[in-house]
Every structure is written in C-alpha cells, then in structure tokens.
C-alpha positions as CSV (number, residue, x, y, z in Angstrom):
1,M,-58.2,127.3,177.0
2,P,-60.1,124.0,175.8
3,R,-63.1,124.7,174.0
4,A,-65.1,122.6,176.6
5,V,-64.0,125.3,179.1
6,W,-65.5,128.0,176.8
7,A,-68.5,126.2,176.5
8,V,-68.8,125.9,180.1
9,L,-68.3,129.7,180.4
10,A,-71.0,130.4,177.6
11,A,-72.9,128.1,179.5
12,G,-72.8,130.0,183.0
13,L,-73.6,133.2,181.5
14,A,-76.5,131.8,179.7
15,F,-77.9,130.0,183.0
16,R,-77.4,133.5,184.4
17,A,-79.1,135.3,182.0
18,F,-81.7,132.7,182.6
19,K,-82.1,134.1,185.9
20,V,-82.5,137.3,185.2
21,W,-85.1,136.6,182.5
22,I,-87.2,134.7,185.2
23,N,-86.6,137.4,188.0
24,P,-85.9,140.7,186.3
25,G,-85.6,142.0,190.3
26,L,-82.3,140.1,190.7
27,L,-80.8,143.2,188.7
28,T,-81.8,145.5,191.6
29,P,-80.6,144.0,195.0
30,V,-80.8,146.0,197.9
31,E,-78.1,147.6,199.0
32,G,-75.5,146.8,202.1
33,D,-73.3,147.8,205.0
34,F,-70.6,147.4,203.0
35,H,-71.9,149.9,200.3
36,L,-72.1,152.7,202.9
37,I,-69.0,152.7,203.7
38,A,-67.9,152.0,200.1
39,R,-69.8,155.6,199.0
40,S,-68.1,157.4,202.2
41,L,-64.6,156.0,200.7
42,A,-65.5,157.0,196.9
43,E,-67.3,160.8,198.0
44,H,-64.8,161.4,201.2
45,G,-62.3,159.4,201.6
46,V,-63.2,158.3,204.8
47,Y,-63.6,154.5,205.9
48,A,-66.9,155.2,207.9
49,Y,-70.9,154.7,207.5
50,D,-71.4,158.4,207.9
51,G,-68.3,159.8,205.9
52,L,-67.2,161.2,209.2
53,T,-66.1,158.5,212.0
54,P,-64.1,156.2,210.9
55,T,-65.3,152.6,211.7
56,A,-63.8,149.1,212.1
57,F,-67.3,147.3,212.0
58,R,-66.7,145.3,208.6
59,L,-63.4,144.5,207.4
60,P,-62.0,146.5,204.7
61,F,-61.5,143.9,201.4
62,W,-64.8,144.3,200.0
63,P,-65.7,148.1,200.9
64,L,-62.4,149.2,199.3
65,T,-63.4,147.3,196.3
66,L,-66.5,148.5,196.0
67,A,-65.3,152.2,196.5
68,L,-62.9,151.2,193.4
69,L,-65.7,150.3,191.3
70,I,-67.9,153.7,191.9
71,R,-64.2,155.6,191.5
72,L,-64.1,153.9,187.8
73,T,-67.0,153.5,186.6
74,G,-68.6,156.7,188.0
75,S,-71.5,154.9,189.4
76,A,-72.8,153.7,192.9
77,G,-75.4,151.3,191.5
78,P,-75.9,147.6,191.6
79,T,-74.8,146.6,188.2
80,P,-70.9,147.5,187.9
81,V,-71.0,145.1,190.7
82,I,-72.8,142.3,189.3
83,V,-71.0,142.7,186.4
84,M,-67.8,142.2,188.5
85,N,-69.5,139.2,190.7
86,I,-70.3,137.2,187.2
87,L,-66.6,138.3,186.0
88,L,-65.4,136.9,189.5
89,S,-67.5,133.2,188.9
90,M,-66.2,133.2,185.2
91,G,-62.8,133.1,186.6
92,A,-63.3,130.8,189.8
93,A,-64.6,128.1,187.2
94,V,-62.0,128.2,185.0
95,L,-59.4,128.1,188.3
96,T,-61.7,125.2,188.9
97,Y,-61.4,123.0,186.2
98,L,-56.7,123.6,186.6
99,A,-57.4,122.5,189.8
100,A,-59.4,119.5,188.7
101,R,-57.5,118.9,185.4
102,R,-54.6,118.3,187.4
103,L,-56.2,115.3,189.5
104,T,-58.5,114.3,186.3
105,P,-58.8,113.6,182.9
106,E,-59.8,116.6,180.9
107,R,-63.3,115.5,180.3
108,W,-64.4,115.5,184.2
109,A,-62.6,118.5,184.7
110,A,-64.5,120.3,182.3
111,A,-67.6,118.5,184.2
112,A,-65.9,119.8,187.2
113,A,-65.8,123.8,185.6
114,L,-69.5,122.9,184.6
115,M,-70.9,121.8,188.1
116,A,-69.1,125.1,189.7
117,V,-70.4,127.5,187.5
118,L,-73.9,126.3,187.2
119,N,-74.3,126.3,190.7
120,P,-77.7,127.6,191.6
121,F,-76.8,129.2,195.1
122,S,-73.6,130.8,193.9
123,A,-75.4,132.0,190.5
124,H,-78.0,133.6,192.7
125,L,-75.7,135.5,194.5
126,D,-73.7,137.0,191.9
127,F,-76.9,139.4,191.8
128,T,-76.5,140.8,195.1
129,T,-74.0,143.2,196.2
130,G,-72.4,141.2,198.7
131,Y,-68.6,139.5,198.7
132,E,-69.5,135.4,198.1
133,S,-68.6,136.0,194.4
134,V,-64.5,137.4,195.3
135,L,-64.8,134.8,198.2
136,S,-65.5,131.8,195.9
137,F,-62.6,133.5,193.4
138,L,-60.3,133.2,196.0
139,F,-61.3,130.0,197.3
140,A,-60.6,128.5,193.7
141,A,-57.7,129.9,193.9
142,L,-56.6,128.3,197.3
143,M,-57.5,125.1,196.1
144,L,-55.4,124.8,192.9
145,L,-52.8,126.4,194.5
146,L,-52.6,123.6,197.5
147,V,-53.2,120.9,194.8
148,R,-49.9,122.3,193.2
149,A,-48.0,122.6,195.8
150,V,-48.6,119.3,197.2
151,Q,-47.9,117.3,193.5
152,E,-44.7,119.6,193.2
153,G,-43.9,117.6,196.5
154,G,-42.9,121.1,198.7
155,D,-39.8,121.4,196.3
156,S,-40.5,125.3,196.2
157,A,-41.8,127.9,198.6
158,R,-43.8,129.5,196.0
159,P,-46.8,127.8,195.8
160,W,-46.6,127.6,200.0
161,L,-46.4,131.3,200.0
162,A,-48.9,132.1,197.1
163,A,-51.6,130.1,199.2
164,G,-51.1,132.3,202.5
165,A,-51.2,135.2,200.5
166,V,-54.8,134.2,199.2
167,T,-55.9,132.9,202.5
168,G,-54.4,136.4,203.9
169,L,-56.5,138.2,201.5
170,S,-59.8,136.5,202.3
171,L,-58.8,137.3,206.3
172,T,-59.1,140.9,205.1
173,C,-63.1,140.1,203.5
174,R,-64.2,137.6,206.0
175,S,-62.3,135.7,208.8
176,S,-63.5,132.3,208.0
177,L,-60.0,131.0,206.9
178,L,-58.5,132.2,210.3
179,L,-57.2,128.3,211.5
180,L,-56.8,127.0,208.0
181,P,-52.6,127.4,207.7
182,P,-52.2,126.2,211.2
183,L,-54.6,123.3,211.1
184,L,-53.2,122.1,207.4
185,T,-49.2,122.2,208.4
186,P,-49.5,119.2,210.3
187,F,-50.3,117.2,207.6
188,L,-47.9,118.4,205.0
189,P,-45.4,116.1,205.7
190,S,-47.4,113.3,204.4
191,W,-49.0,115.2,201.8
192,T,-45.7,116.0,200.0
193,G,-43.8,113.0,201.4
194,R,-41.4,115.5,202.5
195,P,-40.7,115.3,206.7
196,G,-39.9,119.0,206.5
197,A,-42.4,120.0,204.7
198,W,-44.3,121.7,207.7
199,R,-42.1,124.8,207.5
200,W,-44.0,125.2,204.4
201,G,-47.1,125.6,206.5
202,L,-45.1,128.0,208.7
203,M,-44.4,130.0,205.7
204,M,-47.8,129.8,204.5
205,T,-49.4,130.9,207.7
206,A,-47.2,133.8,208.3
207,A,-47.9,134.9,204.7
208,A,-51.6,135.2,205.4
209,Y,-51.4,136.7,209.0
210,L,-49.3,139.0,207.4
211,F,-52.3,140.7,205.5
212,V,-54.0,141.7,208.4
213,A,-51.5,143.8,210.0
214,P,-52.2,146.5,208.1
215,W,-55.8,146.6,209.3
216,L,-54.8,146.0,212.9
217,V,-52.4,148.3,213.1
218,R,-54.9,150.9,211.5
219,N,-57.2,149.9,214.3
220,F,-55.2,150.8,217.3
221,L,-53.7,153.8,216.1
222,L,-57.7,155.1,215.6
223,F,-58.8,153.4,218.4
224,G,-56.3,152.3,220.8
225,R,-57.5,148.6,220.7
226,V,-56.5,145.6,219.2
227,I,-58.9,144.8,216.5
228,P,-57.5,142.1,213.9
229,F,-61.0,141.5,212.4
230,E,-64.3,143.1,212.7
231,D,-65.2,145.1,215.5
232,G,-67.8,142.9,217.8
233,M,-69.6,141.1,214.6
234,G,-67.6,137.8,215.4
235,L,-68.8,137.9,218.7
236,H,-72.2,138.7,217.5
237,A,-72.1,135.7,215.5
238,F,-71.1,133.5,217.8
239,Y,-74.1,135.0,219.9
240,Q,-76.6,134.2,217.1
241,S,-75.1,130.6,217.3
242,T,-76.4,130.0,220.6
243,E,-80.1,131.2,220.0
244,G,-81.1,129.0,217.3
245,V,-79.8,126.8,214.5
246,Q,-79.5,130.0,211.9
247,G,-79.6,132.6,214.8
248,I,-82.3,135.3,215.3
249,T,-83.7,136.2,211.6
250,P,-84.4,139.0,211.1
251,D,-82.3,141.6,212.5
252,E,-84.9,143.4,213.1
253,A,-86.1,140.3,216.0
254,L,-83.2,140.8,217.6
255,P,-83.3,141.8,221.5
256,E,-82.3,145.0,222.8
257,P,-79.9,146.3,223.8
258,I,-78.4,144.2,220.8
259,R,-80.6,145.4,218.6
260,G,-79.7,149.0,218.8
261,Y,-75.9,148.1,218.8
262,Y,-76.4,146.6,215.3
263,F,-78.1,148.9,213.6
264,A,-76.4,151.6,214.9
265,H,-72.8,149.8,213.9
266,D,-72.0,150.0,217.6
267,P,-68.7,147.7,218.8
268,Q,-70.3,147.5,222.2
269,I,-72.1,144.7,220.3
270,G,-69.3,142.5,220.7
271,P,-68.9,142.7,224.8
272,A,-72.8,142.6,225.0
273,S,-72.9,139.6,222.9
274,K,-70.2,137.7,224.2
275,E,-71.8,138.0,227.7
276,V,-75.3,136.7,226.9
277,A,-74.1,134.1,224.5
278,L,-71.7,132.5,227.7
279,A,-74.7,132.8,229.4
280,N,-76.7,130.8,227.4
281,I,-74.2,127.9,226.9
282,R,-73.7,127.9,230.3
283,R,-77.2,127.5,230.9
284,A,-78.1,124.8,228.3
285,P,-74.4,123.3,227.3
286,L,-76.5,120.5,225.4
287,R,-78.8,123.1,223.4
288,Y,-76.0,124.6,221.7
289,V,-74.4,121.3,220.8
290,G,-78.0,120.4,219.3
291,F,-78.4,124.0,217.6
292,C,-74.0,122.7,216.6
293,V,-75.1,119.7,214.4
294,G,-78.4,120.9,213.1
295,R,-76.8,123.6,211.1
296,L,-75.2,120.9,209.2
297,K,-78.3,120.6,207.3
298,T,-78.2,124.3,206.7
299,I,-74.8,125.0,205.8
300,W,-74.3,121.7,203.5
301,F,-77.9,120.5,202.7
302,D,-79.9,124.0,201.9
303,G,-78.9,125.2,199.0
304,G,-82.0,125.5,197.5
305,W,-81.3,124.6,193.8
306,A,-84.9,124.2,192.9
307,E,-85.6,127.9,194.7
308,Q,-82.8,129.3,193.1
309,G,-82.2,128.2,190.5
310,L,-85.6,128.0,188.9
311,G,-87.3,130.0,191.3
312,L,-89.8,127.3,192.5
313,D,-90.1,128.5,195.9
314,R,-92.9,126.0,197.0
315,A,-93.3,123.3,198.7
316,F,-94.1,120.3,195.9
317,A,-97.5,119.3,197.4
318,D,-98.8,122.9,196.5
319,Y,-97.6,122.4,192.9
320,R,-99.3,118.9,193.0
321,R,-102.6,120.0,194.2
322,E,-102.5,123.0,192.0
323,G,-102.2,120.8,188.8
324,A,-98.7,122.2,187.8
325,W,-97.3,119.5,187.0
326,G,-94.5,121.1,184.8
327,A,-93.0,122.9,188.3
328,A,-93.7,119.7,190.6
329,V,-91.5,117.7,187.7
330,G,-88.8,120.7,188.0
331,K,-88.9,121.1,191.8
332,V,-88.3,116.9,192.1
333,L,-85.5,117.2,189.0
334,A,-83.7,120.0,190.9
335,K,-83.5,118.5,194.0
336,G,-82.8,115.1,192.9
337,A,-79.6,117.1,191.3
338,E,-78.7,118.4,194.3
339,A,-78.8,115.6,196.2
340,A,-76.5,113.6,193.2
341,F,-73.9,116.4,193.1
342,L,-73.9,116.0,197.2
343,L,-73.2,112.6,197.0
344,A,-70.8,112.5,194.6
345,A,-68.8,115.0,196.5
346,L,-68.9,113.0,199.1
347,A,-67.4,109.8,196.8
348,G,-65.1,111.9,195.6
349,M,-63.9,112.7,199.6
350,V,-63.7,109.1,200.3
351,L,-61.3,108.7,196.5
352,S,-59.1,111.6,197.6
353,W,-57.6,110.3,200.2
354,K,-55.6,107.7,197.3
355,T,-54.2,110.5,196.0
356,P,-52.4,113.0,197.8
357,A,-52.5,116.3,196.0
358,A,-56.2,115.8,196.3
359,R,-56.1,115.3,200.0
360,P,-56.2,119.3,200.4
361,V,-59.6,119.8,198.5
362,T,-61.4,117.5,200.7
363,A,-59.1,119.0,204.1
364,L,-61.1,122.4,202.5
365,I,-64.6,121.5,202.5
366,L,-63.5,119.5,206.3
367,Y,-62.1,122.6,207.3
368,M,-65.9,124.7,206.5
369,N,-67.6,122.8,208.8
370,I,-66.3,125.3,211.2
371,H,-69.4,127.6,210.7
372,L,-70.5,125.0,212.4
373,L,-69.8,126.8,215.8
374,T,-71.0,130.0,214.8
375,Q,-74.4,131.3,212.9
376,G,-75.0,128.6,210.2
377,L,-76.3,130.3,206.9
378,S,-76.0,128.5,204.1
379,R,-73.9,131.1,202.0
380,Y,-71.6,130.7,204.4
381,V,-70.2,127.9,202.7
382,V,-71.0,128.9,198.6
383,P,-67.2,129.8,198.8
384,A,-66.0,126.0,199.0
385,V,-68.5,125.0,196.2
386,P,-65.6,125.0,193.4
387,A,-63.6,122.4,195.7
388,L,-67.1,120.3,195.9
389,A,-67.2,120.6,192.3
390,V,-64.1,119.2,191.8
391,L,-64.4,116.4,194.6
392,A,-68.0,115.6,192.7
393,A,-66.2,115.0,189.1
394,L,-63.6,112.8,191.7
395,G,-66.4,110.8,192.4
396,A,-68.3,110.8,189.2
397,Q,-64.8,109.6,187.8
398,G,-64.8,106.8,190.1
399,A,-68.3,105.6,189.3
400,W,-67.9,105.7,185.8
401,A,-65.2,103.6,186.0
402,R,-66.4,100.9,188.2
403,L,-69.7,100.7,185.8
404,A,-67.7,100.9,182.7
405,P,-66.1,97.1,182.7
406,R,-69.6,95.7,183.4
407,R,-71.6,97.3,180.7
408,A,-68.5,95.9,178.5
409,A,-68.8,92.0,180.1
C-alpha cells in the first residue's frame, strides 16, 4: 500500500485514541441483546437469550461473531469487540481507498480514505458493541466490487457474484440491503454498455438471497413459520416510523403491550406492531408522509461531528454565554466540516453520472433513503460513510479542477 494509506490509518488510530482521552467511558460500553445471545452460544451452544429457549428475534451474523470472539479470547468483555471494530474500520478505509483509486488520482483516493476513517460518528460507533463497524466494512467491500464490475464491462460474473455474496452476508446482520440487488439490475446494461448485463444482476440477487436460506430453514424447522429475518423486529421498526420521525425513545416509553413484547423478546411484537402501524397510517396518512420527509434530516444531517468527534454536546449559545470560546469555535468548525463533507458528496453525486463506474456509488447512497420509510436513526446510514467519502473526494476533485485554471489565470 502507498505511504499515504498508512498515514491515513495512523490518523484514524490517533483520532480514536483522542476520543478515549476525552471520554474514557467509551471503553466500557453497555452490552445489548446481541451479547446475551452470544454468551448463550458460547456457554451453552444454544441461539437463545436464556441459554435454553431458541429465538429468531435477532439476525445471526453478529451474535455468531461475538460468540466466536468470546471463544477465541476467553473474554466476554467489550475490549475484544472494540479492537475488532477498530480493525474493521481500518479495513473499510483501505477498501474505500481502493474503490476511490479506480475513480480518482491517488491523492484524492487517499483523501477519501481519510474522510472515511476520521468520520466522527463512525469512530464513535467503534466503541459500542453494535454491528455498524462490520456493516461499514461490508458496505465498502460491496462498493469496491460494484465499481470494479462496471469498469470491467461485465466481462466476468465473478465480481457480480462476489457483490451478491457480500450483500447476502450483510443481510444476515441487518436486512437493509434486501432490495438493493433487484433494484440495481435494470441499470446494469447502461452502466456496463452491455444489453445482456441484467443477467449479472439476477445472479447477484440469487447469490445474495442464498445467504439467507440457512437462517430461514433453521427457523422453519424450529418454529414452523417462515422467518427470513428478525422475528417481529422489522415490523416493530415499521411501527416506530408511524409514531414520529425517530419513533418512540427510549424503549421504556413504548406503550403496552408492545413494551412488554419488546423486553421479553416475544415475537408477538410483530403482529401487534403491524396492527398499530397500519391503523396509524389509515388514520393520518399525511402525518406518516411528514415523518418520512422529516427523517431526511435525521439520517443525513444529524451525524453529530461536533458532539461525537469532540465531545461538544452543548449548544453553541451555551458556550458563548459562558465565555468558553475554544469550545464555541470548535463547535462551529466541526459543524462547518460536516456541512462541507456533505456538500462535496452531493457534488460528487452529480459528477458521478459522467463516469459509469462511479454510478453504483451514488446508487448505494440513494438506496439508503429506504430508511426514510422505517424508524429513522442516523446510525442506520453510518455504513454508507465509505461511499459518501468517495463521492466527497470526487466532488472536491471536481471543484479543484474548476478552480485551478482560474488561479493560473
């Protein structure tokens, strides 16, 4: 790898060390549902919350990964998970560089990797026990495979099958990319310049869905029902989307009986959530549309660079009133950097249509708006940061190319 990439990785590690320095509590995150299942797997060999009763309440990839980590390290604490998350983020930065390098000169590709590895929200989630870091890695791998596949003009099925496999693996962790392969398929002929390229899309779709088959079969044999993903939690997210822009938080505030189902990990949460959600939409359809539109801000503009990156979680007015000008200036600079990043990514989206191989990157970002239809939390689109970084590099390169002749003149 070029020296610039090693420098990027060093910067990413230094930034995470800085975050721990300003907030040592990051090293002791709260364990969630996934850890309970992982402990049961590691200690009893049963995919369950209590070590006895099998469940399909959560998808298997992350609990299985955590269980393997517990077995390998002999520790059920958060430290091995944090280390793994950080390594995955470093890997995602390398994949971001490789994807960007196919579309831009080396320095801009390194800039894309730097923007990915220094993203404050991504870095913050490295210190949780959730699966956002592994999803970011898979998303970056998918982006690289799609860029490569389009550049090669559809000469080989391998990159498309690999893209399907990566998508399928992500589906066993979170079902977000469920519709991505079939939605991309109609665009493949125009992207590759081959009328028959839609066949690669069908292969990619089949490869992706094949990964869900073992989980589906396991659930049918155990419960006698078709459960392709989480048992009830997808419908619960749909219900949450009809209750507000971000739904009802915290979970303790959920109404009964949904609250009881949630904390008991009871699959009845699915039918109960569906019933209330459909009633909410029938009663006030425009209200639901308003929530969906409102989620645009939540998922794309609430990344919290100042809050997550610098620990500046108070309002600018508070810092100004108290005379804390260092914090006030830091808040403004962080917010400005976040806005500049998003504007550069938007410019990159526009420019990407001039380069067929860059179009899948934009398509990945546009697809992530699927989260507007369900509970819209900003962490849901964090896996798309590598794609945003590549687009931001394209946008910055385009702006630089326009400004350079003017400076020379």
